[in-house]
C-alpha positions as CSV (number, residue, x, y, z in Angstrom):
1,X,90.0,113.8,111.8
2,X,93.1,115.5,110.4
3,X,96.5,114.0,111.1
4,X,100.0,115.5,110.7
5,X,103.7,115.7,111.5
6,X,105.7,118.5,113.1
7,X,109.0,118.2,111.3
8,X,111.7,119.7,113.4
9,X,115.5,119.6,113.6
10,X,118.7,121.7,113.4
11,X,119.5,123.7,110.3
12,X,120.9,121.4,107.6
13,X,119.3,118.2,109.0
14,X,117.1,117.8,105.9
15,X,113.7,118.9,106.9
16,X,112.6,120.6,103.7
17,X,114.1,117.7,101.7
18,X,112.2,115.2,103.8
19,X,109.0,117.1,103.2
20,X,109.5,117.2,99.5
21,X,110.4,113.5,99.4
22,X,107.3,112.7,101.5
23,X,105.1,114.7,99.1
24,X,106.4,112.7,96.1
25,X,105.9,109.4,97.9
26,X,102.4,110.1,99.1
27,X,101.4,111.5,95.8
28,X,102.5,108.2,94.1
29,X,100.6,106.2,96.8
30,X,97.5,108.4,96.3
31,X,97.7,109.3,100.0
32,X,96.5,112.9,100.9
33,X,99.3,115.2,101.9
34,X,99.6,119.0,102.4
35,X,102.7,120.9,103.5
36,X,102.6,124.0,105.7
37,X,105.8,126.1,105.8
38,X,106.2,127.7,109.2
39,X,109.7,128.9,108.6
40,X,109.5,132.7,107.8
41,X,113.2,132.6,106.6
42,X,112.7,129.8,104.1
43,X,112.6,131.6,100.7
44,X,113.5,128.7,98.5
45,X,110.8,126.1,99.2
46,X,111.3,122.9,97.1
47,X,107.9,121.4,97.7
48,X,104.4,122.4,96.8
49,X,103.3,124.6,99.7
50,X,99.6,124.6,100.8
51,X,100.1,127.3,103.4
52,X,103.1,129.6,103.8
53,X,103.8,131.7,106.8
54,X,105.3,134.3,104.6
55,X,101.7,135.3,103.6
56,X,101.4,136.4,107.3
57,X,104.9,137.6,108.2
58,X,108.5,137.2,107.0
59,X,111.7,137.2,109.0
60,X,112.9,140.4,107.2
61,X,109.6,142.1,108.2
62,X,110.2,141.4,111.8
63,X,113.8,142.4,111.8
64,X,113.1,145.7,110.0
65,X,110.1,146.6,112.1
66,X,111.6,146.0,115.5
67,X,115.3,146.2,115.0
68,X,115.9,142.5,115.8
69,X,118.6,140.1,114.7
70,X,117.9,136.8,112.9
71,X,117.4,134.9,116.2
72,X,115.2,137.4,117.9
73,X,113.3,138.0,114.7
74,X,112.6,134.2,114.3
75,X,111.2,134.0,117.9
76,X,109.1,137.1,117.2
77,X,107.6,135.5,114.1
78,X,106.6,132.4,116.2
79,X,105.0,134.6,118.8
80,X,103.2,136.6,116.0
81,X,101.9,133.3,114.5
82,X,100.6,132.3,118.0
83,X,98.8,135.6,118.3
84,X,97.3,135.2,114.9
85,X,96.4,131.4,115.2
86,X,93.0,132.1,113.7
87,X,94.8,132.8,110.4
88,X,96.4,129.4,110.4
89,X,93.2,127.6,111.6
90,X,91.1,129.1,108.8
91,X,93.6,127.9,106.1
92,X,93.9,124.5,107.7
93,X,90.1,124.1,107.6
94,X,90.2,124.6,103.9
95,X,92.3,121.4,103.5
96,X,89.4,119.3,104.8
97,X,88.7,116.9,107.6
98,X,90.8,114.1,106.1
99,X,93.9,116.1,105.6
100,X,97.4,114.9,106.3
101,X,99.6,117.9,107.0
102,X,103.4,118.3,107.4
103,X,104.4,121.3,109.4
104,X,107.9,122.4,108.4
105,X,109.1,124.5,111.3
106,X,112.2,126.6,111.6
107,X,115.6,125.0,112.3
108,X,116.5,127.4,115.1
109,X,117.0,125.0,118.1
110,X,115.4,127.1,120.8
111,X,112.1,127.1,118.9
112,X,111.6,123.5,119.8
113,X,113.5,123.2,123.1
114,X,112.7,126.2,125.4
115,X,110.5,128.8,123.6
116,X,106.9,128.4,124.5
117,X,105.2,129.7,121.3
118,X,105.6,126.6,119.2
119,X,104.4,124.4,122.1
120,X,101.3,126.5,122.5
121,X,100.6,126.4,118.8
122,X,100.8,122.6,118.8
123,X,98.5,122.5,121.8
124,X,95.9,124.6,120.0
125,X,96.2,122.4,116.9
126,X,95.4,119.4,119.1
127,X,92.4,121.2,120.5
128,X,91.0,121.7,117.0
129,X,91.3,118.0,116.3
130,X,94.8,117.3,114.9
131,X,96.5,114.1,115.8
132,X,100.2,115.0,115.5
133,X,103.6,113.4,115.9
134,X,107.0,115.1,116.1
135,X,109.5,114.0,113.6
136,X,112.9,115.2,114.8
137,X,115.6,114.9,112.2
138,X,119.3,114.7,113.2
139,X,122.2,114.5,110.7
140,X,123.6,110.9,110.9
141,X,127.2,112.0,110.7
142,X,127.0,113.0,114.4
143,X,127.2,109.4,115.4
144,X,130.8,109.2,114.1
145,X,131.9,111.4,117.0
146,X,131.1,110.4,120.6
147,X,130.8,113.9,122.0
148,X,128.5,115.0,119.1
149,X,126.4,111.9,119.5
150,X,125.8,112.7,123.2
151,X,124.9,116.3,122.3
152,X,122.3,115.0,119.8
153,X,120.9,112.7,122.4
154,X,120.5,115.6,124.8
155,X,118.9,117.8,122.1
156,X,116.5,115.0,121.1
157,X,115.5,114.4,124.8
158,X,115.0,118.1,125.4
159,X,112.8,118.4,122.3
160,X,110.7,115.4,123.4
161,X,110.1,116.8,126.8
162,X,109.2,120.3,125.4
163,X,106.8,119.4,122.6
164,X,105.0,116.6,124.5
165,X,104.0,114.7,121.4
166,X,104.4,111.2,120.1
167,X,108.0,111.5,119.0
168,X,110.1,109.9,116.2
169,X,113.8,110.7,116.3
170,X,115.4,110.1,112.9
171,X,119.1,109.8,111.8
172,X,118.7,111.5,108.4
173,X,121.2,111.2,105.5
174,X,122.1,107.7,106.5
175,X,123.1,107.0,102.9
176,X,126.0,109.5,103.4
177,X,127.3,108.1,106.6
178,X,130.1,106.0,105.1
179,X,131.7,109.2,103.9
180,X,132.6,110.2,107.5
181,X,134.7,107.1,108.4
182,X,134.2,103.9,110.3
183,X,131.8,103.7,113.3
184,X,133.2,102.6,116.7
185,X,130.2,100.3,117.1
186,X,127.5,98.8,115.0
187,X,124.7,101.1,113.9
188,X,122.1,99.5,116.2
189,X,124.2,100.7,119.2
190,X,123.4,104.3,118.1
191,X,119.8,103.8,117.0
192,X,118.7,101.8,120.1
193,X,120.8,103.9,122.5
194,X,122.3,100.9,124.2
195,X,124.7,101.0,127.2
196,X,126.3,104.4,126.8
197,X,129.1,103.7,129.2
198,X,130.9,102.2,126.3
199,X,131.4,105.8,125.1
200,X,133.5,106.6,128.2
201,X,136.9,105.9,126.6
202,X,136.1,107.9,123.5
203,X,134.8,110.8,125.4
204,X,137.7,110.8,127.9
205,X,140.2,110.7,125.0
206,X,138.8,113.9,123.5
207,X,138.1,115.8,126.8
208,X,139.8,114.1,129.8
209,X,139.0,117.1,132.0
210,X,135.3,116.5,131.7
211,X,135.1,112.8,132.6
212,X,132.6,113.2,135.5
213,X,130.5,115.7,133.5
214,X,130.4,113.3,130.5
215,X,129.3,110.4,132.6
216,X,126.7,112.5,134.4
217,X,125.2,113.5,131.1
218,X,125.1,109.9,130.0
219,X,123.4,109.0,133.2
220,X,120.7,111.6,132.6
221,X,120.0,110.2,129.1
222,X,119.8,106.6,130.4
223,X,117.6,107.5,133.4
224,X,114.9,108.9,131.1
225,X,115.2,106.0,128.7
226,X,113.2,107.8,126.1
227,X,115.5,108.4,123.1
228,X,115.8,106.0,120.2
229,X,116.3,106.6,116.5
230,X,114.9,105.5,113.1
231,X,117.0,105.9,110.0
232,X,116.3,107.7,106.8
233,X,117.7,107.8,103.3
234,X,115.2,110.2,101.7
235,X,115.9,109.0,98.1
236,X,115.4,105.3,99.0
237,X,111.7,104.2,98.7
238,X,112.1,101.4,101.3
239,X,113.6,103.7,103.9
240,X,110.8,106.3,103.4
241,X,108.1,103.6,103.6
242,X,109.6,102.2,106.8
243,X,109.7,105.6,108.5
244,X,106.1,106.4,107.3
245,X,104.9,103.2,108.9
246,X,106.6,104.1,112.2
247,X,105.0,107.6,112.1
248,X,101.6,106.0,111.3
249,X,101.9,103.8,114.4
250,X,102.8,106.8,116.5
251,X,99.7,108.8,115.5
252,X,97.3,105.9,115.0
253,X,96.8,106.9,111.4
254,X,95.3,104.3,109.1
255,X,95.3,105.0,105.4
256,X,92.0,104.3,103.6
257,X,92.8,104.0,99.9
258,X,90.4,105.3,97.3
259,X,87.3,103.2,96.5
260,X,88.7,102.4,93.0
261,X,92.2,101.3,94.3
262,X,93.2,97.7,93.8
263,X,92.9,95.7,97.0
264,X,91.8,92.2,98.2
265,X,88.0,91.7,97.8
266,X,85.9,92.9,100.7
267,X,88.7,94.9,102.4
268,X,87.5,98.3,101.2
269,X,84.1,99.7,101.8
270,X,82.9,101.3,98.6
271,X,80.1,103.3,100.2
272,X,79.9,107.1,99.7
273,X,81.0,107.8,103.3
274,X,84.1,109.9,103.8
275,X,87.4,108.1,104.1
276,X,87.6,108.6,107.8
277,X,84.3,106.8,108.3
278,X,84.8,103.9,106.0
279,X,86.1,100.7,107.6
280,X,89.2,99.3,105.9
281,X,90.5,96.0,107.2
282,X,93.3,95.8,104.6
283,X,94.9,99.0,105.8
284,X,94.3,98.1,109.5
285,X,96.3,94.9,109.3
286,X,99.0,96.1,107.0
287,X,99.9,99.4,108.7
288,X,98.7,99.6,112.3
289,X,99.3,96.1,113.5
290,X,102.3,93.8,113.9
291,X,106.0,94.6,114.1
292,X,107.6,97.0,111.7
293,X,109.3,95.3,108.7
294,X,113.0,95.9,108.3
295,X,115.9,95.9,110.7
296,X,118.7,98.3,111.5
297,X,121.2,95.6,110.6
298,X,119.8,95.6,107.1
299,X,120.3,99.4,107.0
300,X,123.9,99.0,108.1
301,X,124.5,96.4,105.4
302,X,122.8,98.5,102.7
303,X,124.4,101.9,103.4
304,X,127.7,101.1,105.2
305,X,129.1,97.6,104.9
306,X,128.1,96.8,101.3
307,X,126.9,99.9,99.7
308,X,128.8,99.6,96.4
309,X,127.5,96.0,95.9
310,X,123.9,97.1,96.6
311,X,124.2,100.2,94.3
312,X,125.5,98.0,91.5
313,X,122.6,95.5,92.1
314,X,120.0,98.3,92.0
315,X,121.4,99.7,88.7
316,X,121.2,96.2,87.1
317,X,117.6,95.9,88.3
318,X,116.6,99.3,87.0
319,X,118.2,98.5,83.7
320,X,116.3,95.2,83.5
321,X,113.0,96.9,84.4
322,X,113.6,99.5,81.7
323,X,114.2,96.7,79.1
324,X,111.0,94.9,80.2
325,X,109.0,98.2,79.9
326,X,110.4,98.8,76.4
327,X,109.6,95.2,75.3
328,X,106.1,95.5,76.6
329,X,105.6,98.8,74.8
330,X,106.9,97.3,71.5
331,X,104.6,94.2,71.9
332,X,101.6,96.4,72.4
333,X,102.4,98.5,69.4
334,X,102.8,95.4,67.3
335,X,99.3,94.1,68.3
336,X,97.5,97.3,67.4
337,X,95.5,97.0,64.2
338,X,96.7,98.9,61.2
339,X,95.4,102.5,61.3
340,X,93.2,103.5,58.4
341,X,93.5,107.1,57.4
342,X,90.8,108.7,55.3
343,X,92.1,111.3,52.8
344,X,90.2,114.4,51.9
345,X,89.1,112.7,48.6
346,X,87.5,109.8,50.5
347,X,90.2,107.3,49.5
348,X,91.4,105.2,52.4
349,X,95.0,104.6,52.7
350,X,96.5,102.0,55.0
351,X,99.4,103.1,57.1
């Protein structure tokens, strides 16, 4: 059974960077991953692309053929992809039954909030066997402004209701948050979407004329009670692993490592069955069960409260690891027997 993620978010939220970072991480972990670019305007793709919508249609093609602007052209491209879903399905079948696919969709907000084509494409992907989760990226700097934070909450809620998928909202670029000034509350207030009435003073200071509207919007968000956030620093391995575990729990995905991978004895079935059919107790109890490791308070300490100290510590550790690797390489070289080189004349010379 193929699994995957629908990676969505506003322009500049870090979708393509996330896909590239996830490809690097999963390649290192020997986990299968393929990336599908569904953004017809994305001409500079940083990641290895298994399927690219530009092979079917580009934004410029749609604009030229129908006299559309960028926004209308983007919506037309989504409708064209829906009408030619068999093109996408045939290429997805080539990836295999055990594929793990990231769908990098356009950043245009209405694609994931009120336009129906993407929703119907996702429904058809589910019908052909895909287990999907939506990963909605939001730039973390929005939490530094109360009004922008409420707008992000509304956008996340609307996307959740539209796509109808297991949904992971993510505050991306959390490692850059300290550049935008101090937070009014601790980070967990924003990730757990706690009592939003505490934002009333900040909202009324910025726009006193809209006090009742602000509180009504807050009430809508709290009445649904659906929105919460994970955090992401895409260059930090621990952050990427934590988010990957959260997504695996949402989709029910259990990674079955290769038969030759090191693991506790008896936890990996070494039979010739495909990965989706082999039982794997080690992956089951390490990924799908129990609470997620890590805490948002640790994230705040790492990236906001004591970032400089952590950065200095990591640099020392990287330097120490480099020295250990060099020492091990030198020791192995010293243990090697002296090479014997045979000259053309048959005389052996020791080197």
